Each structure stands twice: as C-alpha cells, then as structure tokens.
C-alpha positions in Angstrom: 0.0 0.0 0.0 1.4 3.4 -0.9 2.1 6.4 1.4 -0.5 8.4 -0.5 -3.2 5.8 0.4 -2.3 5.8 4.1 -1.7 9.6 4.3 -3.3 11.5 1.4 -1.1 14.4 0.3 2.2 12.9 1.4 4.7 11.1 -0.8 7.6 9.0 0.5 10.1 11.9 0.4 7.8 14.2 2.4 6.8 11.5 4.9 10.5 10.7 5.6 11.4 14.4 5.9 8.6 15.1 8.5 8.9 11.9 10.5 11.4 11.2 13.3 12.9 14.7 13.2 13.7 14.1 9.5 16.3 11.3 10.1 14.7 9.1 7.5 15.3 11.7 4.8 19.0 11.8 5.7 19.2 8.1 4.8 17.2 8.7 1.6 19.5 11.5 0.6 22.6 9.4 1.1 21.1 6.7 -1.1 20.1 9.2 -3.8 23.6 10.7 -3.7 25.1 7.3 -4.2 23.4 7.2 -7.5 24.8 10.5 -8.6 28.1 10.8 -10.5 31.2 11.6 -8.4 31.0 15.3 -9.3 27.7 15.5 -7.4 29.1 14.0 -4.2 32.0 15.4 -2.2 33.9 16.4 -5.3 37.4 15.4 -4.1 36.6 12.7 -1.6 39.1 9.9 -1.9 37.7 7.1 -4.0 39.0 3.5 -4.7 40.7 2.8 -8.1 39.3 0.4 -10.6 41.9 -2.2 -9.6 45.1 -2.4 -7.5 47.6 0.2 -8.4 50.9 0.7 -6.7 51.0 4.4 -7.2 48.9 6.8 -5.1 50.5 10.0 -6.2 52.2 11.6 -9.2 55.1 14.1 -9.4 55.5 15.3 -12.9 58.6 17.2 -13.9 57.6 19.1 -17.0 60.5 20.6 -19.0 58.7 23.4 -20.9 60.1 24.0 -24.4 61.3 20.5 -25.4 64.5 19.1 -23.9 67.0 17.7 -26.3 66.9 13.9 -26.0 70.2 13.5 -28.0 72.0 15.6 -25.4 70.5 13.9 -22.3 69.1 10.3 -22.4 69.4 9.2 -26.0 73.1 8.6 -26.9 73.6 8.7 -30.6 77.3 8.1 -31.5 76.6 8.2 -35.2 76.2 12.0 -34.9 79.9 12.3 -34.2 80.7 10.1 -37.3 78.5 12.3 -39.5 79.5 15.6 -37.9 79.3 18.4 -40.5 77.6 16.0 -43.0 74.1 15.4 -44.1 72.4 12.5 -42.5 70.5 9.9 -44.6 67.4 9.9 -42.4 66.6 13.6 -42.5 63.0 14.8 -41.9 61.1 18.0 -42.7 61.5 20.5 -39.8 59.8 23.7 -38.7 62.9 25.8 -39.3 65.8 25.2 -41.7 68.4 22.7 -40.4 71.7 21.6 -41.9 74.1 18.8 -41.1 74.5 16.5 -38.1 75.5 18.1 -34.9 77.0 15.7 -32.3 76.3 16.3 -28.6 78.9 18.5 -26.9 78.3 16.5 -23.7 79.9 13.2 -22.7 77.7 10.2 -22.1 78.5 7.5 -19.5 76.9 4.2 -18.5 75.3 4.0 -15.1 73.9 1.3 -12.9 73.7 -2.4 -13.4 71.5 -1.8 -16.4 74.2 0.3 -18.1 71.9 3.2 -19.0 73.7 5.8 -21.1 73.1 9.3 -19.7 75.0 12.5 -20.5 76.9 14.5 -17.9 74.0 17.0 -17.8 72.0 14.6 -15.6 74.9 12.8 -13.8 73.2 13.0 -10.4 69.9 11.7 -11.7 71.7 8.9 -13.4 72.9 7.6 -10.1 69.3 6.2 -9.9 69.6 4.6 -13.3 68.4 1.2 -12.0 65.2 2.9 -10.8 64.3 4.5 -14.1 62.2 3.3 -17.0 63.3 5.3 -20.0 61.1 5.5 -23.1 63.2 6.6 -26.1 60.6 6.2 -28.7 58.0 8.9 -27.9 56.4 10.9 -30.7 54.0 13.8 -31.0 51.9 15.1 -33.9 53.3 18.5 -34.8 56.5 20.5 -34.2 54.7 23.4 -32.5 54.8 24.2 -28.8 51.1 25.0 -28.0 49.5 21.9 -29.6 52.2 19.6 -28.3 51.9 21.1 -24.8 48.2 20.4 -24.8 48.8 16.9 -26.2 51.3 16.0 -23.4 49.2 17.6 -20.6 45.7 17.1 -21.8 45.7 14.2 -24.3 44.5 16.3 -27.2 46.4 18.9 -29.4 43.5 20.8 -31.0 40.6 21.4 -28.6 41.0 22.2 -24.9 40.4 19.1 -22.8 40.8 18.3 -19.1 44.5 18.0 -18.0 46.0 14.7 -16.9 46.1 15.9 -13.3 42.4 16.8 -13.4 41.5 13.3 -14.7 43.5 11.7 -11.9 41.8 13.9 -9.3 38.4 13.1 -10.9 39.1 9.4 -10.8 40.7 9.1 -7.3 39.9 12.2 -5.4 42.4 13.4 -2.9 43.5 12.1 0.5 43.7 15.6 2.1 40.6 17.8 2.1 42.6 20.8 3.4 44.8 21.1 0.4 44.2 21.2 -3.4 44.4 17.7 -4.9 46.2 18.9 -8.0 48.9 21.6 -7.8 51.0 23.0 -10.6 54.1 24.8 -9.4 56.1 27.2 -11.6 58.5 29.9 -10.6 57.8 33.3 -12.2 54.5 32.0 -13.5 53.4 31.3 -17.1 51.4 33.2 -19.7 47.7 33.0 -19.1 47.2 30.8 -22.2 49.4 28.1 -20.6 47.0 27.7 -17.7 45.0 25.4 -20.1 47.7 22.8 -19.3 46.3 22.3 -15.8 42.6 23.1 -16.6 39.6 21.0 -15.7 37.7 22.0 -18.9 34.3 20.1 -18.8 35.2 18.1 -15.6 33.9 19.5 -12.3 35.7 22.8 -11.6 37.2 21.4 -8.3 39.4 19.1 -10.4 41.3 22.1 -11.9 45.0 22.5 -10.9 45.9 25.2 -8.4 48.9 27.3 -9.7 51.6 28.2 -7.3 54.3 30.7 -8.2 57.3 29.2 -6.3 59.7 32.1 -6.8 58.1 33.5 -3.6 58.6 32.1 -0.1 56.0 34.2 1.7 52.7 32.3 1.8 50.5 35.3 0.8 52.6 35.6 -2.4 52.9 31.9 -3.1 49.1 31.5 -3.1 47.0 34.5 -4.1 44.3 35.6 -1.5 45.2 32.8 0.9 45.0 35.3 3.8 42.1 37.6 4.5 43.4 41.1 5.2 40.6 42.2 7.5 38.3 39.4 8.7 39.4 37.2 11.6 39.3 33.4 11.2 36.3 33.0 13.5 34.3 35.5 11.6 35.2 33.9 8.3 33.9 30.6 9.7 30.6 32.3 10.6 30.3 33.8 7.2 30.9 30.4 5.5 28.4 28.7 7.7 25.7 31.2 6.7 26.7 30.9 3.0 26.4 27.1 3.4 22.9 27.3 4.8 21.9 29.5 1.8 23.5 27.1 -0.6 21.8 24.2 1.0 18.4 25.9 0.3 19.4 26.8 -3.2 21.0 23.5 -4.3 18.1 20.9 -4.4 16.5 22.4 -7.4 19.7 23.0 -9.3 22.0 20.0 -9.7 24.9 22.1 -11.2 28.6 21.0 -11.2 29.6 24.7 -11.3 27.7 25.5 -8.1 29.2 22.4 -6.3 32.7 23.4 -7.4 32.2 27.0 -6.2 30.9 25.8 -2.8 33.9 23.5 -2.5 36.4 26.2 -3.4 35.1 28.5 -0.7 35.4 25.8 1.9 38.8 24.7 0.7 40.2 28.2 0.7 39.2 28.6 4.3 40.8 25.3 5.4 44.0 26.0 3.4 44.9 29.0 5.5 46.4 26.7 8.1 47.2 23.6 6.1 49.0 25.4 3.3 51.1 27.5 5.7 52.4 24.3 7.2 52.9 22.3 3.9 54.8 25.0 2.1 57.1 25.9 4.9 60.3 24.0 4.1 62.1 25.6 7.0 60.7 22.9 9.3 62.7 20.3 7.4 66.1 19.2 8.9 69.0 21.2 7.6 70.6 18.2 5.8 67.4 17.6 3.8 67.2 21.3 2.8 70.9 21.1 1.7 70.3 17.9 -0.2 67.6 19.5 -2.3 69.6 22.7 -2.6 68.7 26.2 -1.5 67.5 27.3 -4.9 64.0 28.0 -6.2 63.9 24.6 -7.9 65.3 22.8 -5.0 62.7 24.3 -2.7 59.9 23.6 -5.2 60.9 20.0 -5.4 61.1 19.6 -1.7 57.6 21.2 -1.4 56.4 18.5 -3.9 57.6 15.8 -1.6 55.9 17.5 1.4 52.6 17.7 -0.6 52.4 14.1 -1.7 53.4 13.2 1.9 50.2 15.0 3.0 48.0 13.3 0.5 48.0 15.6 -2.5 47.3 13.5 -5.5 49.1 15.2 -8.4 51.9 17.6 -8.3 53.4 19.1 -11.5 56.7 20.9 -11.4 57.2 23.2 -14.4 60.7 24.1 -15.3 61.9 26.5 -18.0 59.1 29.1 -17.8 61.3 32.2 -18.0 64.1 30.6 -20.1 62.6 27.4 -21.6 64.3 24.3 -22.9 63.6 25.7 -26.4 67.3 25.7 -27.2 67.5 27.2 -30.7 71.0 28.4 -29.9 73.9 28.0 -27.5 73.3 24.3 -26.7 76.4 24.0 -24.4 75.5 27.1 -22.3 71.8 26.8 -22.2 71.5 23.1 -21.4 74.3 23.3 -18.8 72.4 26.0 -17.0 68.9 24.4 -17.3 70.0 20.9 -16.3 72.1 22.3 -13.5 69.0 23.8 -12.0 67.0 20.5 -11.7 69.5 17.6 -11.9 70.4 17.8 -8.2 66.8 18.3 -6.9 65.5 15.4 -9.0 68.2 13.1 -7.6 67.4 14.4 -4.1 63.7 13.7 -4.5 64.3 10.1 -5.7 66.7 9.5 -2.7 64.3 11.1 -0.3 61.2 9.2 -1.5 63.2 5.9 -1.1 64.4 6.6 2.4 60.9 7.7 3.5 59.2 4.6 2.0 57.2 6.8 -0.5 59.0 5.7 -3.7 56.8 2.7 -4.4 53.6 4.7 -4.0 54.8 7.8 -6.0 55.0 7.8 -9.8 57.6 10.2 -11.0 57.5 11.4 -14.6 60.1 13.5 -16.5 59.9 15.0 -20.0 58.7 17.8 -22.2 56.3 18.3 -25.1 58.8 17.0 -27.8 62.6 16.7 -28.4 65.1 18.4 -30.6 66.6 17.7 -34.0 70.0 15.9 -34.3 70.8 18.4 -37.1 72.0 22.0 -36.5 69.5 24.8 -36.9 70.5 27.4 -39.6 70.4 31.0 -38.7 70.5 34.3 -40.6 71.5 33.7 -44.2 71.9 30.0 -43.7 74.9 29.8 -41.5 74.9 26.9 -38.9 74.4 28.1 -35.4 74.8 26.0 -32.2 71.1 25.1 -31.6 68.5 22.5 -32.5 65.0 22.8 -33.9 61.8 21.2 -32.6 61.5 17.5 -33.2 58.2 15.7 -32.7 59.3 12.5 -34.6 61.1 11.0 -31.7 62.0 12.0 -28.1 62.5 10.7 -24.6 60.7 10.6 -21.3 61.3 8.5 -18.2 59.3 7.2 -15.3 60.3 6.0 -11.9 58.6 4.8 -8.7 55.1 3.3 -8.2 54.5 0.4 -10.5 57.5 1.0 -12.8 60.2 -1.6 -13.4 63.5 0.2 -13.0 66.6 -0.3 -15.1 64.6 -0.7 -18.3 64.5 1.1 -21.6 61.7 1.0 -24.2 62.0 1.6 -27.9 64.6 3.5 -29.9 65.0 6.3 -32.4 67.0 5.8 -35.6 70.8 5.9 -35.5 70.8 9.7 -35.4 67.9 10.3 -33.0 65.6 11.8 -35.5 62.5 9.6 -35.4 61.1 6.7 -33.3 61.7 3.4 -35.2 61.5 0.7 -32.5 58.3 0.4 -30.5 56.9 3.9 -31.3 55.1 5.2 -28.2 52.3 7.7 -28.3 51.4 10.2 -25.6 48.1 8.3 -25.3 50.2 5.2 -24.4 52.1 7.1 -21.8 48.8 8.4 -20.2 47.2 4.9 -20.3 50.3 3.6 -18.5 50.3 6.3 -15.9 46.6 5.7 -15.1 47.3 2.0 -14.9 50.0 2.5 -12.3 47.4 4.4 -10.3 44.9 1.6 -10.6 42.7 3.4 -13.2 41.5 1.8 -16.4 41.9 4.5 -19.1 39.0 3.1 -21.0 36.7 3.2 -18.0 37.7 6.6 -16.7 35.2 8.6 -18.7 33.0 11.7 -18.3 29.8 12.3 -20.2 29.8 15.6 -21.9 28.0 17.0 -25.0 26.4 13.7 -25.7 29.5 11.5 -25.7 31.9 9.8 -23.2 35.3 11.5 -23.1 38.5 10.1 -21.6 42.1 11.3 -21.2 43.3 8.9 -24.0 40.5 9.8 -26.4 39.9 6.6 -28.4 43.6 5.5 -28.3 46.2 4.3 -25.8 47.6 1.0 -24.7 49.3 0.2 -21.4 53.1 -0.4 -21.7 53.4 -3.5 -19.7 57.0 -4.0 -20.7 58.1 -1.1 -18.4 55.9 -2.2 -15.4 57.0 -4.2 -12.4 
C-alpha cells in the first residue's frame, strides 16, 4: 500500500522528511547521492581505483620548451661520425636545419642496467636502476602549443581536461585541506598556458591550483590565501551562513559549477592553516634542505615531496618558464644552466622518496612536449648556429617509482635520433600507463559531456606492460 493511500497528500520523500525529526530523509539523501556521479558528491573525496595500483600520487617534472633527447638520455654516437655532413634519415623540420651536430656532452653508462646518460644529468643517473626510459615517444606537430596540450591534456587541438584533473576526478584526494592537484612554476606562465592544468568540462574542483614558487611568503605563493581584514572565527561564521543559503538553493539546481564553487570557498578557508604548514620548508632538517639545494627549484621539489606526503594526488613541477628548454641556440651554455637547476633536486627527490618509504607509491614522470633535431639549426642567411630545432618525430621521457620496473628502456630512435623506429610510443600510451599505475583503467575513466563519453586517452592508448613491475 502506498504512502498516498495511508496519508493523502504525502509522498515518500515528504513523509520521511517530516517523521522522526527528518532522520529518514538523511538516509534517503545518502542513497540518492550514491546514484549521482562523483562530481555531485563530495567532489574530491578519496575514491578507490578500478583495480590495484601501486602508485597513489604523481610528481610530474615538465620541462617546458622541449628538452634535447640526443643531449640527455638518448646517446647517438653516429652523430659524431656524421658531424658536418648530411644524415641519410633527415625529416622535414619547422625551421631550416643543416648537417648532423654531435652532442657536446659526454655520455657515460650508469647502474647495473648500463643506462647511457649525459653528464647533464649525472646525479639523476645515479638512480639509473630505478628509471624506465622511453626513447621512442612521438607527438603530432613540431609546434609548442599543440604539443603542450597533447602531453598535458591528451589532445592537441581542442581544450580538454588535463591529466592531473583526470587523476583527481578518478581518485579524489586524501587531504581535504589542500588542493588535490597543484602546478608549481616559478615566475608563472602566460595566461594561455593555464590550459595545461585546466579542468575543462570536468567539475571545476578538479582544476589544478597554480603556485608561483619564486616566492617564499605564503601570501605571495598563493593569491588571496589570507584575508586582510576578517578574523578566522568571523570567516567561519560567514561560510556557515553561506552554506545554509547554498543548501536551500542547491536541491532544485544540480549544477557542477555550483558544487565546485561551494567546494572552493570551503577549501580556501581550510587551506589558510594547512598550506602554511605544507609549504614551509624551514621545518625540514637542515641536511634535507641542503640535499635539495637552497634554490627556487630545490625548494619547489622539496615542497612537492611534502605535498604528496600530505595526500595531494598530483603535483606538476614546471621548469623553464622564463628561459625554456627551447634551445635554438647555444646548446652548451643553455643546457648546462637548465639541467644544472634541476638535476640535483630530481636526484634528491628520488633519494628522499626511497628513504621515507614513499618511492613505491609515488609515480615520478620526467619529460617535455617533444625533443630536438639531431641536425643543426641554420640562422641568418643560412649559417649553422649552435642550436637544435623542434623534433616531434622522436624523443625521450622517463618514469620511476610506483608500478614501474626500474633499469629498463623501451624503444629507440634511428641511428641519429631523428625519429622513433622501434616500439613507437604515443602520448596516449604514456597516459594509459600512468593511469594503470594508479589503478585506473583508461577506457573506464570517462566523463559524459556534449552527448558522448570523453576520456584522457580519447579513443587511443595502450598500457606499456614491458616497463611495469
């Protein structure tokens, strides 16, 4: 017999709400919310993965501008043999290039695996047996903006959610007092580059929070983190009132944007204390601070470890914002300076993660949007300079930590490092593998938008089991 038969004018929902002080409606609301997509529940509540994944966090070193693979992790001795001569496997390039240009840096073999690494990353190379190096990556075009979006968002034409946003959407975060996805970059980036940590059509709470790590003062690290006039207690009262109004407003409007805005207000309030503690590296022992180095990039990398230690899901460390890895000239000088800024901090991070028991649960990713040509770029009236042009045909990234089998290499470029010829690996493959390490099935991690199901890997991607533990 229905509720309307017993009590005319009452439906189930009304009866539950008005009976027993409304406790019945709380249970009903919980059941109804269980049927809603994750974006309608607590947006960033930690959620179980699709299957077991060793990694729980990601630290992504992104080398903005395209690091030269043939000067770092892809040793190509044939370039020395062909120095000053045309190479037989030349490809069309964005700018004019000439003859083969050998690397000015010495390569050595490291670890039991015998990984060849140049002197630019000698300290990182001390962890050679922990690295899985992919030497056969390829992108679609030799232009920065599309390749940046491809590497960070899985698509090079239309704005899509970034990889960090997808991970946060799939797993939530383990710390409700800090953003689950943080992008750190000293001196900031142009506004257009913020699309590389955007949420796009995913719930707004999944968007990355940008931190300008050239600053050390909290109020300059994170904009508007401190209220200049209103005490904490009064802020709490204001938010409580706002929450009551939102609770009245919300039932008739199931809108992700509203949910994201409510979440952002609450998170901003909770961050005032949590962020101050997480970003203060002065509380670290002196020997740890010295291991990372007392530079902006050393401090930034140490902060990354402190964040994942506190449950932040995805931390992206941008390098090369002011002076990018876009080395069209002065390869010896520019690469020595750029690598010198991050080689030590990367090695320190890997050491620190291992000694703290965090290495197996943290996936570390290193790379840029593409590589560089093995041929010299021509300048002026056609004279050879000492730089390399963009190269999307073949380049290198490496992974370490959670779920990765260290001491391995995958694929290869041709003898000169121009194009991937052995086990070509797409960015979609890389993303599928990253998600797999986190326990996420890239084909199941989808979001319904504009009448279709979207995913980070679009309709592509395969997990690279040969580099997994």
